[in-house]
Each structure stands twice: as C-alpha cells, then as structure tokens.
gemmi code that builds the backbone of each chain (N, CA, C; Angstrom):
import gemmi

chains = {
    "A": [
        ("UNK", (31.388, -0.666, 69.631), (30.345, -1.689, 69.433), (29.300, -1.196, 68.443)),
        ("UNK", (29.167, -1.932, 67.401), (28.105, -1.620, 66.453), (27.054, -2.712, 66.559)),
        ("UNK", (25.888, -2.291, 66.922), (24.800, -3.248, 67.037), (24.147, -3.391, 65.679)),
        ("UNK", (24.345, -4.519, 65.061), (23.792, -4.615, 63.708), (23.105, -5.953, 63.477)),
        ("UNK", (22.129, -5.903, 62.635), (21.447, -7.102, 62.206), (22.180, -7.638, 60.988)),
        ("UNK", (22.675, -8.860, 61.090), (23.517, -9.363, 60.022), (22.704, -9.676, 58.775)),
        ("UNK", (21.671, -10.461, 58.956), (20.932, -10.865, 57.769), (19.507, -11.262, 58.129)),
        ("UNK", (18.601, -11.066, 57.205), (17.298, -11.700, 57.292), (16.255, -10.963, 58.092)),
        ("UNK", (15.044, -11.448, 57.986), (13.921, -10.841, 58.677), (13.675, -11.509, 60.022)),
        ("UNK", (14.424, -12.577, 60.290), (14.348, -13.293, 61.553), (13.028, -14.014, 61.782)),
        ("UNK", (12.272, -14.222, 60.732), (11.060, -14.996, 60.978), (11.388, -16.476, 61.190)),
        ("UNK", (12.587, -16.871, 60.794), (13.028, -18.237, 61.092), (13.088, -18.461, 62.592)),
        ("UNK", (13.667, -17.500, 63.308), (13.771, -17.624, 64.760), (12.383, -17.593, 65.397)),
        ("UNK", (11.531, -16.710, 64.874), (10.183, -16.621, 65.436), (9.449, -17.950, 65.291)),
        ("UNK", (9.543, -18.534, 64.106), (8.862, -19.811, 63.878), (9.458, -20.923, 64.732)),
        ("UNK", (10.768, -20.897, 64.845), (11.465, -21.894, 65.669), (10.955, -21.828, 67.111)),
        ("UNK", (10.857, -20.586, 67.602), (10.395, -20.389, 68.976), (8.919, -20.772, 69.105)),
        ("UNK", (8.112, -20.351, 68.127), (6.682, -20.655, 68.163), (6.466, -22.167, 68.159)),
        ("UNK", (7.252, -22.872, 67.371), (7.152, -24.322, 67.302), (7.288, -24.929, 68.695)),
        ("UNK", (8.232, -24.395, 69.465), (8.503, -24.950, 70.788), (7.472, -24.510, 71.827)),
        ("UNK", (7.059, -23.276, 71.765), (6.067, -22.784, 72.739), (4.721, -23.489, 72.523)),
        ("UNK", (4.306, -23.599, 71.253), (3.035, -24.277, 70.996), (3.126, -25.747, 71.395)),
        ("UNK", (4.304, -26.340, 71.213), (4.485, -27.732, 71.622), (4.284, -27.878, 73.124)),
        ("UNK", (4.852, -26.928, 73.885), (4.718, -26.983, 75.340), (3.253, -26.833, 75.747)),
        ("UNK", (2.548, -25.917, 75.094), (1.126, -25.713, 75.410), (0.341, -27.007, 75.157)),
        ("UNK", (0.586, -27.628, 74.005), (-0.144, -28.858, 73.674), (0.215, -30.000, 74.611)),
        ("UNK", (1.483, -30.031, 75.033), (1.899, -31.095, 75.954), (1.173, -30.954, 77.290)),
        ("UNK", (1.091, -29.712, 77.789), (0.402, -29.479, 79.065), (-1.077, -29.852, 78.928)),
        ("UNK", (-1.702, -29.422, 77.841), (-3.110, -29.750, 77.603), (-3.307, -31.264, 77.582)),
        ("UNK", (-2.404, -31.953, 76.884), (-2.525, -33.406, 76.764), (-2.516, -34.075, 78.132)),
        ("UNK", (-1.565, -33.650, 78.964), (-1.445, -34.272, 80.284), (-2.690, -33.978, 81.125)),
        ("UNK", (-3.170, -32.728, 81.089), (-4.336, -32.357, 81.887), (-5.580, -33.142, 81.446)),
        ("UNK", (-5.825, -33.150, 80.140), (-7.026, -33.830, 79.646), (-6.946, -35.334, 79.911)),
        ("UNK", (-5.748, -35.883, 79.752), (-5.563, -37.306, 80.027), (-5.875, -37.612, 81.490)),
        ("UNK", (-5.381, -36.727, 82.372), (-5.633, -36.919, 83.801), (-7.126, -36.835, 84.090)),
        ("UNK", (-7.801, -35.880, 83.468), (-9.246, -35.720, 83.678), (-9.988, -36.967, 83.193)),
        ("UNK", (-9.604, -37.451, 82.020), (-10.302, -38.603, 81.442), (-10.058, -39.876, 82.246)),
        ("UNK", (-8.814, -40.050, 82.699), (-8.498, -41.268, 83.448), (-9.042, -41.187, 84.875)),
        ("UNK", (-8.936, -39.969, 85.461), (-9.340, -39.811, 86.849), (-10.851, -39.719, 87.040)),
        ("UNK", (-11.569, -39.293, 85.984), (-13.002, -39.076, 86.133), (-13.818, -40.354, 86.048)),
        ("UNK", (-15.128, -40.138, 86.009), (-16.004, -41.301, 85.918), (-15.931, -41.878, 84.503)),
        ("UNK", (-16.348, -43.146, 84.355), (-16.303, -43.785, 83.034), (-17.022, -42.932, 81.994)),
        ("UNK", (-16.467, -42.912, 80.806), (-16.975, -41.999, 79.786), (-18.278, -42.531, 79.176)),
        ("UNK", (-19.329, -41.726, 79.329), (-20.519, -41.936, 78.510), (-20.879, -40.583, 77.909)),
        ("UNK", (-21.999, -40.537, 77.212), (-22.311, -39.291, 76.504), (-22.424, -38.101, 77.449)),
        ("UNK", (-23.095, -38.299, 78.585), (-23.322, -37.190, 79.519), (-21.995, -36.641, 80.041)),
        ("UNK", (-21.101, -37.548, 80.442), (-19.799, -37.129, 80.969), (-18.990, -36.402, 79.888)),
        ("UNK", (-19.001, -36.992, 78.711), (-18.257, -36.455, 77.553), (-18.757, -35.058, 77.196)),
        ("UNK", (-20.078, -34.943, 77.086), (-20.693, -33.665, 76.718), (-20.427, -32.621, 77.798)),
        ("UNK", (-20.560, -33.051, 79.043), (-20.372, -32.134, 80.162), (-18.955, -31.567, 80.183)),
        ("UNK", (-17.991, -32.450, 79.887), (-16.586, -32.025, 79.876), (-16.375, -30.894, 78.866)),
        ("UNK", (-16.945, -31.076, 77.676), (-16.717, -30.100, 76.611), (-17.649, -28.891, 76.692)),
        ("UNK", (-18.540, -28.878, 77.695), (-19.398, -27.714, 77.869), (-18.793, -26.751, 78.885)),
        ("UNK", (-17.842, -27.264, 79.681), (-17.250, -26.405, 80.708), (-16.373, -25.338, 80.068)),
        ("UNK", (-16.445, -24.154, 80.682), (-15.730, -23.016, 80.118), (-14.238, -23.243, 79.970)),
        ("UNK", (-13.613, -23.769, 81.029), (-12.153, -23.921, 80.974), (-11.749, -24.881, 79.877)),
        ("UNK", (-12.571, -25.945, 79.691), (-12.236, -26.946, 78.677), (-12.359, -26.367, 77.281)),
        ("UNK", (-13.404, -25.546, 77.079), (-13.566, -24.918, 75.769), (-12.381, -24.018, 75.448)),
        ("UNK", (-12.017, -23.186, 76.413), (-10.911, -22.260, 76.179), (-9.599, -23.029, 75.993)),
        ("UNK", (-9.383, -24.031, 76.850), (-8.151, -24.811, 76.753), (-8.073, -25.540, 75.416)),
        ("UNK", (-9.210, -26.082, 74.983), (-9.218, -26.804, 73.706), (-8.998, -25.856, 72.542)),
        ("UNK", (-9.562, -24.660, 72.651), (-9.335, -23.672, 71.596), (-7.860, -23.274, 71.549)),
        ("UNK", (-7.268, -23.106, 72.740), (-5.847, -22.780, 72.820), (-5.021, -23.912, 72.197)),
        ("UNK", (-5.430, -25.153, 72.495), (-4.755, -26.317, 71.913), (-4.864, -26.281, 70.393)),
        ("UNK", (-6.072, -25.990, 69.903), (-6.289, -25.989, 68.452), (-5.473, -24.896, 67.775)),
        ("UNK", (-5.412, -23.728, 68.426), (-4.625, -22.635, 67.856), (-3.142, -23.001, 67.844)),
        ("UNK", (-2.681, -23.617, 68.942), (-1.290, -24.059, 69.002), (-1.007, -25.085, 67.914)),
        ("UNK", (-1.950, -26.019, 67.784), (-1.792, -27.058, 66.767), (-1.707, -26.442, 65.376)),
        ("UNK", (-2.541, -25.435, 65.135), (-2.556, -24.806, 63.810), (-1.186, -24.212, 63.485)),
        ("UNK", (-0.645, -23.462, 64.437), (0.645, -22.819, 64.211), (1.759, -23.868, 64.104)),
        ("UNK", (1.729, -24.821, 65.030), (2.731, -25.886, 65.087), (2.730, -26.690, 63.785)),
        ("UNK", (1.539, -27.040, 63.331), (1.416, -27.856, 62.121), (1.873, -27.061, 60.902)),
        ("UNK", (1.563, -25.779, 60.893), (1.985, -24.950, 59.767), (3.514, -24.929, 59.657)),
        ("UNK", (4.192, -24.670, 60.776), (5.664, -24.635, 60.744), (6.214, -26.002, 60.344)),
        ("UNK", (5.638, -27.046, 60.921), (6.137, -28.401, 60.659), (5.933, -28.829, 59.219)),
        ("UNK", (4.719, -28.650, 58.721), (4.434, -29.090, 57.354), (5.196, -28.222, 56.352)),
        ("UNK", (5.317, -26.934, 56.648), (6.079, -26.061, 55.757), (7.539, -26.503, 55.699)),
        ("UNK", (8.093, -26.918, 56.844), (9.462, -27.444, 56.853), (9.579, -28.659, 55.941)),
        ("UNK", (8.591, -29.531, 56.023), (8.612, -30.740, 55.198), (8.544, -30.360, 53.719)),
        ("UNK", (7.652, -29.421, 53.388), (7.527, -28.996, 51.987), (8.828, -28.358, 51.498)),
        ("UNK", (9.468, -27.562, 52.356), (10.712, -26.905, 51.950), (11.813, -27.939, 51.708)),
        ("UNK", (11.745, -29.071, 52.437), (12.775, -30.099, 52.271), (12.560, -30.940, 51.018)),
        ("UNK", (11.316, -31.238, 50.695), (11.074, -32.258, 49.669), (10.462, -31.725, 48.380)),
        ("UNK", (9.804, -30.569, 48.438), (9.163, -30.063, 47.223), (9.952, -28.857, 46.723)),
        ("UNK", (10.730, -29.062, 45.665), (11.631, -28.000, 45.209), (10.992, -27.028, 44.205)),
        ("UNK", (10.187, -27.495, 43.250), (9.635, -26.523, 42.288), (8.754, -25.494, 42.993)),
        ("UNK", (9.033, -24.223, 42.738), (8.372, -23.162, 43.490), (6.858, -23.207, 43.344)),
        ("UNK", (6.371, -23.484, 42.132), (4.932, -23.489, 41.906), (4.233, -24.560, 42.707)),
        ("UNK", (4.796, -25.762, 42.675), (4.194, -26.878, 43.413), (4.234, -26.606, 44.902)),
        ("UNK", (5.361, -26.042, 45.354), (5.491, -25.777, 46.781), (4.470, -24.725, 47.231)),
        ("UNK", (4.354, -23.679, 46.442), (3.406, -22.623, 46.800), (1.976, -23.164, 46.824)),
        ("UNK", (1.642, -23.965, 45.814), (0.300, -24.548, 45.760), (0.029, -25.377, 47.008)),
        ("UNK", (1.000, -26.234, 47.365), (0.814, -27.085, 48.533), (0.738, -26.255, 49.818)),
        ("UNK", (1.557, -25.209, 49.880), (1.535, -24.377, 51.086), (0.183, -23.696, 51.259)),
        ("UNK", (-0.354, -23.208, 50.153), (-1.675, -22.577, 50.227), (-2.724, -23.607, 50.639)),
        ("UNK", (-2.617, -24.806, 50.061), (-3.566, -25.861, 50.417), (-3.486, -26.177, 51.910)),
        ("UNK", (-2.263, -26.257, 52.425), (-2.079, -26.556, 53.848), (-2.697, -25.455, 54.705)),
        ("UNK", (-2.473, -24.216, 54.310), (-3.048, -23.097, 55.067), (-4.572, -23.156, 55.077)),
        ("UNK", (-5.144, -23.468, 53.912), (-6.605, -23.555, 53.840), (-7.120, -24.682, 54.735)),
        ("UNK", (-6.424, -25.822, 54.688), (-6.832, -26.954, 55.525), (-6.766, -26.567, 57.000)),
        ("UNK", (-5.682, -25.890, 57.396), (-5.531, -25.485, 58.792), (-6.639, -24.513, 59.194)),
        ("UNK", (-6.939, -23.568, 58.316), (-8.016, -22.612, 58.609), (-9.344, -23.351, 58.766)),
        ("UNK", (-9.561, -24.342, 57.899), (-10.779, -25.143, 57.995), (-10.841, -25.908, 59.305)),
        ("UNK", (-9.720, -26.513, 59.687), (-9.646, -27.229, 60.961), (-10.039, -26.315, 62.121)),
        ("UNK", (-9.469, -25.110, 62.110), (-9.725, -24.169, 63.205), (-11.199, -23.779, 63.260)),
        ("UNK", (-11.746, -23.442, 62.087), (-13.146, -23.057, 62.037), (-14.063, -24.161, 62.531)),
        ("UNK", (-13.766, -25.359, 62.092), (-14.590, -26.504, 62.492), (-14.495, -26.736, 64.001)),
        ("UNK", (-13.268, -26.614, 64.542), (-13.088, -26.791, 65.983), (-13.947, -25.806, 66.769)),
        ("UNK", (-13.925, -24.546, 66.343), (-14.729, -23.534, 67.032), (-16.213, -23.885, 66.945)),
        ("UNK", (-16.623, -24.357, 65.771), (-18.011, -24.735, 65.573), (-18.408, -25.890, 66.508)),
        ("UNK", (-17.498, -26.851, 66.654), (-17.781, -27.996, 67.518), (-17.859, -27.560, 68.979)),
        ("UNK", (-16.949, -26.675, 69.364), (-16.858, -26.291, 70.782), (-18.023, -25.412, 71.220)),
        ("UNK", (-18.438, -24.468, 70.342), (-19.535, -23.571, 70.711), (-20.754, -23.862, 69.856)),
        ("UNK", (-21.415, -24.922, 70.207), (-22.585, -25.298, 69.416), (-23.841, -24.911, 70.183)),
    ],
    "B": [
        ("UNK", (51.703, -42.760, 39.871), (50.464, -43.411, 40.322), (50.713, -44.186, 41.611)),
        ("UNK", (51.697, -43.800, 42.351), (52.069, -44.582, 43.524), (50.981, -44.564, 44.586)),
        ("UNK", (50.319, -43.464, 44.700), (49.356, -43.380, 45.797), (47.907, -43.471, 45.317)),
        ("UNK", (47.693, -43.943, 44.128), (46.327, -44.012, 43.609), (45.820, -45.446, 43.566)),
        ("UNK", (46.431, -46.313, 44.341), (46.078, -47.723, 44.205), (44.973, -48.159, 45.144)),
        ("UNK", (45.143, -47.860, 46.436), (44.170, -48.372, 47.402), (42.938, -47.477, 47.422)),
        ("UNK", (41.876, -48.032, 46.977), (40.653, -47.234, 46.955), (39.483, -48.161, 47.253)),
        ("UNK", (38.751, -47.801, 48.291), (37.617, -48.659, 48.642), (36.527, -48.552, 47.582)),
        ("UNK", (35.908, -49.663, 47.253), (34.786, -49.567, 46.317), (33.648, -48.797, 46.979)),
        ("UNK", (33.081, -47.865, 46.264), (32.003, -47.073, 46.852), (30.774, -47.179, 45.977)),
        ("UNK", (29.610, -47.137, 46.581), (28.396, -47.192, 45.761), (28.316, -45.961, 44.881)),
        ("UNK", (27.944, -46.186, 43.619), (27.941, -45.080, 42.670), (26.630, -44.309, 42.731)),
        ("UNK", (25.576, -44.968, 43.153), (24.282, -44.302, 43.183), (23.459, -44.913, 44.309)),
        ("UNK", (22.386, -44.274, 44.654), (21.538, -44.766, 45.732), (20.426, -45.623, 45.136)),
        ("UNK", (20.668, -46.905, 45.088), (19.620, -47.789, 44.617), (18.606, -47.994, 45.726)),
        ("UNK", (17.456, -48.498, 45.371), (16.443, -48.782, 46.386), (16.978, -49.797, 47.388)),
        ("UNK", (17.705, -50.799, 46.857), (18.270, -51.815, 47.736), (19.254, -51.176, 48.717)),
        ("UNK", (20.053, -50.217, 48.202), (21.013, -49.552, 49.081), (20.286, -48.773, 50.162)),
        ("UNK", (19.229, -48.080, 49.757), (18.470, -47.298, 50.727), (17.845, -48.184, 51.790)),
        ("UNK", (17.369, -49.354, 51.341), (16.635, -50.212, 52.269), (17.561, -51.050, 53.148)),
        ("UNK", (18.665, -51.546, 52.553), (19.430, -52.554, 53.292), (20.852, -52.149, 53.633)),
        ("UNK", (21.422, -51.175, 52.927), (22.828, -50.888, 53.161), (23.036, -49.649, 54.009)),
        ("UNK", (22.231, -48.622, 53.751), (22.422, -47.388, 54.501), (21.592, -47.476, 55.772)),
        ("UNK", (22.259, -47.506, 56.877), (21.555, -47.661, 58.143), (21.523, -46.338, 58.876)),
        ("UNK", (20.316, -45.929, 59.240), (20.190, -44.718, 60.035), (20.634, -45.006, 61.460)),
        ("UNK", (21.321, -44.071, 62.096), (21.555, -44.229, 63.533), (20.220, -44.088, 64.265)),
        ("UNK", (20.194, -44.542, 65.496), (18.945, -44.540, 66.265), (18.330, -43.144, 66.335)),
        ("UNK", (19.189, -42.148, 66.537), (18.680, -40.767, 66.608), (18.029, -40.365, 65.289)),
        ("UNK", (18.553, -40.912, 64.194), (17.965, -40.633, 62.888), (16.573, -41.214, 62.774)),
        ("UNK", (16.396, -42.395, 63.344), (15.062, -43.010, 63.345), (14.075, -42.179, 64.152)),
        ("UNK", (14.512, -41.731, 65.317), (13.632, -40.882, 66.136), (13.221, -39.658, 65.340)),
        ("UNK", (14.196, -39.095, 64.625), (13.944, -37.863, 63.887), (12.977, -38.083, 62.721)),
        ("UNK", (13.243, -39.095, 61.907), (12.382, -39.291, 60.736), (10.995, -39.748, 61.174)),
        ("UNK", (10.924, -40.513, 62.258), (9.612, -40.928, 62.760), (8.848, -39.742, 63.352)),
        ("UNK", (9.600, -38.783, 63.905), (8.971, -37.559, 64.400), (8.290, -36.831, 63.246)),
        ("UNK", (9.010, -36.786, 62.138), (8.492, -36.102, 60.959), (7.288, -36.851, 60.376)),
        ("UNK", (7.438, -38.175, 60.231), (6.349, -38.969, 59.651), (5.111, -38.917, 60.540)),
        ("UNK", (5.323, -39.060, 61.853), (4.172, -39.048, 62.762), (3.499, -37.674, 62.755)),
        ("UNK", (4.296, -36.624, 62.638), (3.718, -35.285, 62.599), (2.836, -35.082, 61.380)),
        ("UNK", (3.347, -35.512, 60.226), (2.569, -35.371, 58.997), (1.286, -36.202, 59.073)),
        ("UNK", (1.446, -37.417, 59.602), (0.300, -38.318, 59.751), (-0.783, -37.669, 60.623)),
        ("UNK", (-0.359, -37.089, 61.732), (-1.311, -36.460, 62.644), (-1.987, -35.276, 61.983)),
        ("UNK", (-1.199, -34.482, 61.239), (-1.782, -33.335, 60.554), (-2.885, -33.779, 59.592)),
        ("UNK", (-2.591, -34.846, 58.828), (-3.569, -35.320, 57.856), (-4.788, -35.938, 58.544)),
        ("UNK", (-4.595, -36.473, 59.750), (-5.678, -37.195, 60.419), (-6.614, -36.277, 61.183)),
        ("UNK", (-6.230, -35.007, 61.350), (-7.051, -34.112, 62.161), (-8.482, -34.058, 61.632)),
        ("UNK", (-8.639, -34.080, 60.312), (-9.985, -33.993, 59.742), (-10.848, -35.164, 60.208)),
        ("UNK", (-10.252, -36.332, 60.271), (-10.969, -37.528, 60.698), (-11.293, -37.457, 62.195)),
        ("UNK", (-10.310, -37.023, 62.981), (-10.519, -36.926, 64.421), (-11.577, -35.871, 64.748)),
        ("UNK", (-11.551, -34.765, 64.016), (-12.567, -33.730, 64.234), (-13.954, -34.256, 63.888)),
        ("UNK", (-14.002, -35.042, 62.816), (-15.282, -35.642, 62.436), (-15.833, -36.489, 63.585)),
        ("UNK", (-14.962, -37.301, 64.181), (-15.426, -38.163, 65.274), (-15.798, -37.352, 66.509)),
        ("UNK", (-15.007, -36.310, 66.802), (-15.326, -35.442, 67.942), (-16.679, -34.765, 67.717)),
        ("UNK", (-16.877, -34.283, 66.513), (-18.118, -33.607, 66.149), (-19.319, -34.520, 66.380)),
        ("UNK", (-19.243, -35.707, 65.800), (-20.355, -36.649, 65.931), (-20.595, -37.056, 67.380)),
        ("UNK", (-19.503, -37.299, 68.092), (-19.646, -37.816, 69.453), (-20.246, -36.766, 70.384)),
        ("UNK", (-20.059, -35.479, 70.045), (-20.610, -34.431, 70.908), (-21.980, -33.959, 70.443)),
        ("UNK", (-22.346, -34.324, 69.221), (-23.578, -33.794, 68.640), (-24.814, -34.329, 69.352)),
        ("UNK", (-24.846, -35.631, 69.626), (-26.036, -36.222, 70.237), (-25.682, -37.559, 70.868)),
        ("UNK", (-26.586, -38.046, 71.669), (-26.377, -39.355, 72.304), (-26.229, -40.448, 71.254)),
        ("UNK", (-27.097, -40.377, 70.235), (-27.010, -41.343, 69.128), (-25.651, -41.273, 68.444)),
        ("UNK", (-25.227, -40.038, 68.205), (-23.932, -39.835, 67.556), (-22.808, -40.426, 68.391)),
        ("UNK", (-22.894, -40.224, 69.710), (-21.866, -40.746, 70.607), (-21.808, -42.269, 70.539)),
        ("UNK", (-22.990, -42.896, 70.646), (-23.021, -44.364, 70.591), (-22.558, -44.870, 69.223)),
        ("UNK", (-22.951, -44.114, 68.183), (-22.514, -44.474, 66.836), (-21.004, -44.465, 66.718)),
        ("UNK", (-20.373, -43.426, 67.272), (-18.914, -43.320, 67.212), (-18.248, -44.403, 68.053)),
        ("UNK", (-18.925, -44.758, 69.161), (-18.363, -45.824, 69.994), (-18.341, -47.146, 69.220)),
        ("UNK", (-19.446, -47.400, 68.494), (-19.482, -48.613, 67.662), (-18.440, -48.520, 66.543)),
        ("UNK", (-18.410, -47.353, 65.923), (-17.475, -47.110, 64.814), (-16.036, -47.369, 65.263)),
        ("UNK", (-15.676, -46.857, 66.448), (-14.312, -47.021, 66.953), (-14.020, -48.472, 67.313)),
        ("UNK", (-15.072, -49.276, 67.417), (-14.872, -50.678, 67.747), (-14.553, -51.539, 66.529)),
        ("UNK", (-14.821, -51.016, 65.333), (-14.513, -51.775, 64.117), (-13.005, -51.965, 64.003)),
        ("UNK", (-12.613, -53.142, 63.554), (-11.186, -53.478, 63.561), (-10.314, -52.492, 62.773)),
        ("UNK", (-10.657, -52.173, 61.528), (-9.791, -51.241, 60.788), (-9.714, -49.869, 61.447)),
        ("UNK", (-10.845, -49.414, 61.984), (-10.866, -48.117, 62.664), (-9.986, -48.175, 63.902)),
        ("UNK", (-10.132, -49.276, 64.641), (-9.353, -49.455, 65.856), (-7.858, -49.427, 65.543)),
        ("UNK", (-7.470, -50.134, 64.478), (-6.057, -50.181, 64.103), (-5.547, -48.802, 63.687)),
        ("UNK", (-6.392, -48.076, 62.937), (-5.993, -46.739, 62.501), (-5.842, -45.819, 63.709)),
        ("UNK", (-6.780, -45.925, 64.648), (-6.691, -45.091, 65.852), (-5.453, -45.433, 66.670)),
        ("UNK", (-5.147, -46.732, 66.708), (-3.956, -47.174, 67.435), (-2.702, -46.591, 66.787)),
        ("UNK", (-2.674, -46.586, 65.448), (-1.527, -46.014, 64.719), (-1.391, -44.525, 65.042)),
        ("UNK", (-2.532, -43.828, 65.079), (-2.502, -42.393, 65.391), (-2.083, -42.160, 66.842)),
        ("UNK", (-2.530, -43.062, 67.711), (-2.146, -42.965, 69.116), (-0.628, -43.099, 69.245)),
        ("UNK", (-0.085, -44.057, 68.499), (1.377, -44.206, 68.511), (2.037, -42.938, 67.969)),
        ("UNK", (1.494, -42.431, 66.842), (2.075, -41.227, 66.238), (2.109, -40.095, 67.264)),
        ("UNK", (1.009, -39.935, 68.009), (0.943, -38.869, 69.013), (1.977, -39.098, 70.115)),
        ("UNK", (2.022, -40.330, 70.626), (2.939, -40.635, 71.729), (4.391, -40.467, 71.295)),
        ("UNK", (4.707, -40.975, 70.104), (6.083, -40.846, 69.634), (6.443, -39.378, 69.410)),
        ("UNK", (5.535, -38.654, 68.769), (5.783, -37.244, 68.483), (6.004, -36.469, 69.786)),
        ("UNK", (5.199, -36.800, 70.778), (5.283, -36.187, 72.113), (6.658, -36.443, 72.739)),
        ("UNK", (7.030, -37.717, 72.809), (8.293, -38.086, 73.467), (9.499, -37.543, 72.703)),
        ("UNK", (9.470, -37.709, 71.378), (10.598, -37.228, 70.572), (10.708, -35.711, 70.677)),
        ("UNK", (9.555, -35.041, 70.742), (9.555, -33.590, 70.865), (10.224, -33.146, 72.157)),
        ("UNK", (9.930, -33.842, 73.247), (10.562, -33.494, 74.520), (12.075, -33.694, 74.434)),
        ("UNK", (12.482, -34.762, 73.741), (13.923, -34.998, 73.555), (14.557, -33.851, 72.777)),
        ("UNK", (13.859, -33.387, 71.742), (14.407, -32.291, 70.943), (14.524, -31.003, 71.761)),
        ("UNK", (13.570, -30.809, 72.680), (13.656, -29.618, 73.533), (14.920, -29.662, 74.387)),
        ("UNK", (15.249, -30.851, 74.891), (16.482, -30.979, 75.675), (17.707, -30.749, 74.798)),
        ("UNK", (17.643, -31.259, 73.561), (18.772, -31.026, 72.641), (18.948, -29.535, 72.378)),
        ("UNK", (17.813, -28.807, 72.285), (17.890, -27.353, 72.094), (18.670, -26.703, 73.229)),
        ("UNK", (18.519, -27.265, 74.434), (19.194, -26.714, 75.604), (20.596, -27.288, 75.767)),
        ("UNK", (21.065, -27.981, 74.706), (22.403, -28.581, 74.732), (22.529, -29.706, 75.754)),
        ("UNK", (21.414, -30.306, 76.100), (21.471, -31.432, 77.031), (21.422, -32.737, 76.232)),
        ("UNK", (22.310, -33.629, 76.570), (22.289, -34.948, 75.949), (22.723, -34.964, 74.501)),
        ("UNK", (23.682, -34.121, 74.140), (24.101, -34.080, 72.742), (25.297, -34.987, 72.452)),
        ("UNK", (25.968, -35.475, 73.505), (27.081, -36.386, 73.219), (26.532, -37.730, 72.755)),
        ("UNK", (27.353, -38.456, 72.027), (26.846, -39.606, 71.290), (26.191, -40.673, 72.172)),
        ("UNK", (26.846, -40.996, 73.264), (26.322, -42.074, 74.105), (24.948, -41.700, 74.667)),
        ("UNK", (24.846, -40.486, 75.206), (23.569, -40.049, 75.783), (22.501, -39.933, 74.704)),
        ("UNK", (22.894, -39.379, 73.553), (21.920, -39.210, 72.470), (21.363, -40.564, 72.035)),
        ("UNK", (22.238, -41.553, 71.994), (21.790, -42.880, 71.580), (20.855, -43.474, 72.632)),
        ("UNK", (21.220, -43.274, 73.887), (20.393, -43.795, 74.980), (19.008, -43.137, 74.974)),
        ("UNK", (18.973, -41.806, 74.854), (17.677, -41.129, 74.881), (16.849, -41.484, 73.642)),
        ("UNK", (17.523, -41.745, 72.516), (16.788, -42.189, 71.325), (16.066, -43.495, 71.603)),
        ("UNK", (16.793, -44.427, 72.193), (16.189, -45.720, 72.524), (15.040, -45.520, 73.505)),
        ("UNK", (15.260, -44.637, 74.489), (14.227, -44.374, 75.489), (12.969, -43.806, 74.840)),
        ("UNK", (13.167, -42.879, 73.895), (12.027, -42.245, 73.231), (11.221, -43.281, 72.454)),
        ("UNK", (11.926, -44.130, 71.700), (11.216, -45.139, 70.917), (10.463, -46.095, 71.845)),
        ("UNK", (11.122, -46.490, 72.923), (10.486, -47.404, 73.877), (9.307, -46.732, 74.573)),
        ("UNK", (9.495, -45.481, 74.987), (8.429, -44.765, 75.711), (7.220, -44.562, 74.801)),
        ("UNK", (7.473, -44.248, 73.545), (6.371, -44.065, 72.605), (5.545, -45.328, 72.477)),
        ("UNK", (6.234, -46.445, 72.362), (5.520, -47.720, 72.228), (4.817, -48.101, 73.524)),
        ("UNK", (5.491, -47.862, 74.661), (4.907, -48.224, 75.952), (3.652, -47.389, 76.224)),
        ("UNK", (3.741, -46.081, 75.955), (2.579, -45.215, 76.147), (1.421, -45.649, 75.256)),
        ("UNK", (1.746, -46.001, 74.013), (0.709, -46.464, 73.094), (0.021, -47.708, 73.645)),
        ("UNK", (0.827, -48.650, 74.145), (0.261, -49.885, 74.689), (-0.617, -49.582, 75.898)),
        ("UNK", (-0.129, -48.689, 76.774), (-0.869, -48.379, 77.998), (-2.193, -47.682, 77.669)),
        ("UNK", (-2.124, -46.637, 76.859), (-3.341, -45.899, 76.526), (-4.279, -46.745, 75.669)),
        ("UNK", (-3.701, -47.547, 74.795), (-4.519, -48.438, 73.984), (-5.290, -49.415, 74.862)),
        ("UNK", (-4.606, -49.927, 75.871), (-5.260, -50.862, 76.785), (-6.362, -50.170, 77.575)),
        ("UNK", (-6.131, -48.904, 77.934), (-7.151, -48.150, 78.655), (-8.383, -47.913, 77.787)),
        ("UNK", (-8.133, -47.676, 76.493), (-9.240, -47.375, 75.594), (-10.093, -48.601, 75.303)),
        ("UNK", (-9.438, -49.753, 75.180), (-10.210, -50.936, 74.826), (-10.068, -52.029, 75.873)),
    ],
}
model = gemmi.Model(1)
for chain_id, residues in chains.items():
    chain = gemmi.Chain(chain_id)
    for i, (resn, *xyz) in enumerate(residues, 1):
        res = gemmi.Residue()
        res.name, res.seqid = resn, gemmi.SeqId(i, " ")
        for name, pos in zip(("N", "CA", "C"), xyz):
            atom = gemmi.Atom()
            atom.name, atom.element = name, gemmi.Element(name[0])
            atom.pos, atom.b_iso = gemmi.Position(*pos), 0.0
            res.add_atom(atom)
        chain.add_residue(res)
    model.add_chain(chain)
structure = gemmi.Structure()
structure.add_model(model)
structure.setup_entities()
C-alpha cells in the first residue's frame, strides 16, 4: 500500500466542505432568529434594539456574518470561474468581491458593537 | 452512402429563440440555476440590507424611518424578491445537501424534490411575507 496524494492542493475539497458547514450554521441561525421574532412580542424599536444588544445574539449574528462571508466567497468565485474566462477580468472581479465581503464584515461588526 | 441518409435536422447554433423556447431545462436544472441566481442576488443585496439594519438599530427615528421606507411599494417588492431568494436558496441548499449524501439522486425522486423545493420556496415566501405585512 502506497499512501499517495494524487493531485492538487485539495483546497477544492476544503471549500466544498466549508460551503456546506457555513450553510448549516446559517440555516440554524435563520430558524432560531425566525422563532425568536415570531414567538416574541410585536417588533418595535425597544424590542428590536434589545434583541441585538444581547450577548448571544451578537455572537450568533457575527458567526452568521462570518459564515456568510465564506459561503458567499466560494459561491461567487464559482460563478466567476464559470462565466468569466479572461484571467485579468476574473482576477479583478475576484478582488472586488473580496473587498466587498471584507467591507460587509467590518460594517456588520460596527453595527453589532456600537 | 447507404447509411448516411437518415439524419435528424439539428440546430446549428444557439439562437436566443432556441435558448428561450426550444431548450427546456429539467426541473432540477431550474432549481439549480435559481439557486445560483438567488445566491448572487442575495450577495449583491447585503449592502442594502446592512444599511437598513444599521439605520433601524441606530435610533428610534431611524427605526420608524426604516419602517416607513419598507412600506413603500418598490421597496416592499424588492424585499419580497429577496425574501423569495433567501427561501429558495435555503430549500434548494437543503436538497443539495441530501444529494451530497446520495439521497434522492434517481430521476423520479430528484424531479419530485425539485418540485417540492420550488413550491416550498414560494410557500415560505408567501407565509413570511404575510407575517411581515
């Protein structure tokens, strides 16, 4: 038996797995937050603000945002790899997507810990 | 040339008309392409959603402002579209997870779950939309 790596750096598998794990995290968050919103008192500013001031909600939302960032990166990169063939255009768009995702994350943190 | 006679006419190129009216995606194909479109749509919309979250949490005035803003017809329609995108992406994603596990890959089941996903996405959108407004 020779244990050998046939080809590649295997980041394809890592991204594939990350896509699914982050999806599961976001799905759980969605169900929990939906239950809280539907089960709780009618939404006004006080209720809304209070929800996002609680520690668990901040951490959960940050986890959601981080999952979304990774998930969106893999997804959008897949789309770019399928439809944008010229290397220069693809690289430019990929960098733009990364910057947008970084901006999204930063803004989310700013909103959550104000 | 005995065997070169029977030949079905085949389209020589993909015209727009062919793409729109002749080439039909199977149901699973629709789930898949809509998964992709809804995902891209959601990615692009995050900036707008963050803007609304930001304003709504910033102050009481901001919250009421966003409530009025969300009541405007074009905004409402856009939010409804995003709600559908989220619901469809959610349901289709769960279907893909089952496919990863080799569940439901035979044609009949795949077609059934495709229909279920499309229906569930629309039903969830209607339900949550009704709750919101």
